[in-house]
C-alpha positions, -999 to 999 in steps of 0.1 A, spaced: -256 -758 -327 -236 -749 -357 -204 -767 -367 -171 -750 -374 -176 -749 -411 -211 -733 -407 -196 -707 -384 -168 -700 -408 -192 -697 -438 -214 -672 -417 -183 -649 -412 -173 -651 -449 -207 -641 -460 -203 -608 -440 -170 -598 -459 -182 -567 -479 -179 -563 -516 -144 -549 -524 -129 -560 -491 -108 -590 -480 -102 -608 -446 -75 -632 -437 -79 -668 -427 -69 -659 -392 -94 -631 -389 -121 -653 -402 -111 -680 -377 -112 -654 -348 -146 -641 -358 -160 -677 -362 -150 -683 -325 -115 -698 -324 -84 -680 -334 -66 -714 -339 -89 -724 -368 -69 -707 -396 -62 -741 -413 -99 -751 -407 -109 -719 -425 -88 -731 -455 -103 -766 -455 -139 -751 -452 -134 -727 -481 -119 -755 -503 -151 -774 -500 -174 -744 -501 -209 -758 -509 -223 -725 -522 -195 -703 -538 -222 -680 -553 -233 -670 -518 -202 -677 -498 -175 -654 -513 -145 -675 -503 -123 -655 -529 -124 -626 -504 -102 -645 -479 -64 -641 -484 -34 -650 -462 -20 -627 -437 3 -612 -462 -25 -604 -486 -16 -632 -510 -44 -651 -528 -46 -689 -524 -25 -709 -548 -50 -737 -543 -81 -716 -549 -107 -743 -555 -129 -724 -579 -106 -717 -609 -72 -713 -594 -52 -683 -581 -57 -662 -613 -95 -666 -609 -93 -654 -573 -73 -623 -584 -98 -617 -612 -128 -618 -589 -112 -595 -564 -100 -570 -591 -136 -570 -605 -146 -557 -572 -120 -529 -573 -94 -545 -550 -58 -535 -560 -28 -556 -558 8 -545 -552 35 -570 -563 9 -598 -562 -5 -590 -528 -37 -572 -519 -31 -536 -505 -42 -547 -470 -42 -512 -455 -68 -502 -480 -89 -534 -485 -89 -552 -452 -122 -559 -434 -119 -564 -396 -155 -574 -390 -183 -555 -376 
């Protein structure tokens, strides 16, 4: 049986190139809508950032993490912009780039 972090990583791996998901959405898709903070903790200790694209997870307002563990908030923005994700006033255009799971 998988632990909560493994379930979270499985969801994050599904977020398509050029899309984002929120902490809450990842939590719900991982099996518990109350795990939003757990998602944050799991992503902060991501054991495989090359294959678990934690930078594609933003808060419910579309804001990148000020505590992004792999280079800071500017790195997270850079990685998303490299995938074509556009920001409006420092927030992801959620209507255009949100992924709601398959």
